[in-house]
C-alpha positions as CSV (number, residue, x, y, z in Angstrom):
1,Q,-79.5,16.2,-22.2
2,V,-80.9,13.3,-24.1
3,Q,-82.5,13.8,-27.2
4,L,-84.6,11.9,-29.4
5,V,-85.7,13.5,-32.8
6,E,-87.9,11.9,-35.3
7,S,-88.5,13.2,-38.8
8,G,-89.8,11.9,-41.7
9,G,-93.5,11.8,-41.5
10,G,-96.6,12.7,-43.3
11,L,-99.7,12.1,-45.7
12,V,-99.2,9.2,-48.1
13,Q,-101.9,7.0,-50.2
14,P,-102.2,3.9,-49.8
15,G,-100.2,1.4,-50.5
16,G,-97.2,4.2,-50.5
17,S,-94.0,4.5,-48.7
18,L,-92.2,6.4,-45.9
19,R,-88.9,6.5,-44.4
20,L,-88.9,7.9,-40.4
21,S,-86.1,8.4,-38.9
22,C,-84.7,9.2,-35.2
23,A,-81.2,10.9,-34.2
24,A,-80.3,10.4,-30.9
25,S,-77.9,12.7,-28.8
26,G,-76.8,12.7,-25.3
27,V,-76.4,8.6,-25.0
28,I,-73.9,6.1,-26.3
29,F,-76.3,5.3,-28.8
30,S,-74.6,2.2,-29.5
31,A,-75.2,0.3,-26.8
32,Y,-79.0,1.0,-26.8
33,T,-81.3,-1.1,-28.0
34,M,-83.9,1.0,-30.3
35,G,-87.9,0.7,-31.0
36,W,-90.6,2.4,-32.9
37,Y,-93.8,2.6,-31.5
38,R,-97.3,4.0,-32.5
39,Q,-99.9,5.0,-31.5
40,A,-102.9,5.5,-33.0
41,P,-106.1,7.7,-31.6
42,G,-108.0,6.0,-29.3
43,K,-105.8,3.5,-28.6
44,K,-102.7,2.1,-26.5
45,R,-99.5,2.7,-27.8
46,E,-97.8,-0.5,-29.4
47,L,-94.9,-1.8,-30.3
48,V,-93.8,-1.1,-34.2
49,A,-90.2,-2.7,-34.8
50,V,-87.2,-2.7,-32.1
51,I,-83.5,-3.3,-33.2
52,S,-80.9,-4.3,-30.4
53,S,-77.6,-3.0,-30.4
54,G,-76.4,-6.4,-31.1
55,G,-78.5,-5.5,-34.6
56,M,-81.0,-8.1,-34.1
57,T,-84.6,-7.6,-35.4
58,N,-87.7,-7.9,-34.3
59,Y,-91.7,-6.9,-35.0
60,N,-95.3,-6.1,-34.9
61,D,-96.7,-9.0,-36.7
62,S,-98.9,-7.2,-38.5
63,V,-95.8,-4.9,-40.4
64,K,-93.8,-7.8,-41.1
65,G,-92.7,-7.8,-44.7
66,R,-93.9,-4.3,-45.0
67,F,-91.6,-2.4,-42.3
68,T,-88.3,-2.3,-41.9
69,I,-86.2,-1.2,-39.1
70,S,-82.5,-0.3,-39.3
71,R,-79.8,1.4,-38.1
72,D,-76.5,3.0,-38.5
73,N,-74.5,3.8,-35.0
74,A,-72.0,5.9,-36.9
75,K,-74.8,8.7,-37.1
76,N,-76.4,7.6,-34.6
77,T,-79.6,7.4,-36.1
78,V,-82.6,4.4,-36.4
79,Y,-84.7,4.4,-39.4
80,L,-87.8,3.0,-39.8
81,T,-88.6,2.5,-43.9
82,L,-92.9,2.0,-43.7
83,N,-93.9,0.2,-47.1
84,S,-97.0,-1.1,-48.2
85,L,-98.8,1.4,-46.6
86,K,-102.3,0.7,-45.0
87,P,-104.9,3.3,-43.3
88,E,-104.8,0.9,-40.4
89,D,-101.2,3.0,-40.3
90,T,-102.2,6.2,-39.3
91,A,-100.6,7.3,-36.3
92,V,-98.0,8.8,-34.5
93,Y,-94.8,7.1,-34.7
94,Y,-92.7,7.3,-31.5
95,C,-89.2,6.6,-30.9
96,N,-87.6,5.1,-28.3
97,A,-84.0,4.0,-27.0
98,H,-83.8,1.6,-23.6
99,L,-80.8,0.0,-22.3
100,I,-81.3,-3.3,-21.2
101,G,-81.2,-3.5,-17.5
102,S,-81.5,-0.4,-16.6
103,V,-84.0,2.3,-15.8
104,Y,-82.1,4.3,-19.0
105,D,-85.4,4.8,-21.2
106,Y,-85.8,7.6,-23.2
107,W,-89.0,8.5,-25.6
108,G,-89.0,11.5,-29.1
109,Q,-91.5,14.1,-29.3
110,G,-93.2,11.0,-32.4
111,T,-93.7,12.3,-35.9
112,Q,-97.1,12.1,-37.0
113,V,-98.1,8.9,-40.3
114,T,-101.2,10.1,-42.1
115,V,-102.5,7.2,-45.2
116,S,-105.0,8.5,-46.6
117,S,-106.3,8.3,-50.5
């Protein structure tokens, strides 16, 4: 059974930092493209950052230079480091695992990030 479990969300002041983690089980983690998405109230879910099985990364323009995605294949975990947080970063952040060229696509349950003073 595939599981993606996010952690690390919370309440932080503008300008602050957080690190989100997503631990995967039930998949050959190293083969999967891993991504972080977010959904704010009343808005569509959007891609935040993605990291390929080979370590290539891509970011939403709104987070470039502030957020960093990384992965540790030995720990079956993907991370999202969020710096210089803004109120507009407030959302539920979801972890995604996708095997390129297949139908295998999995989601975590989400973790809330709230940026407020």
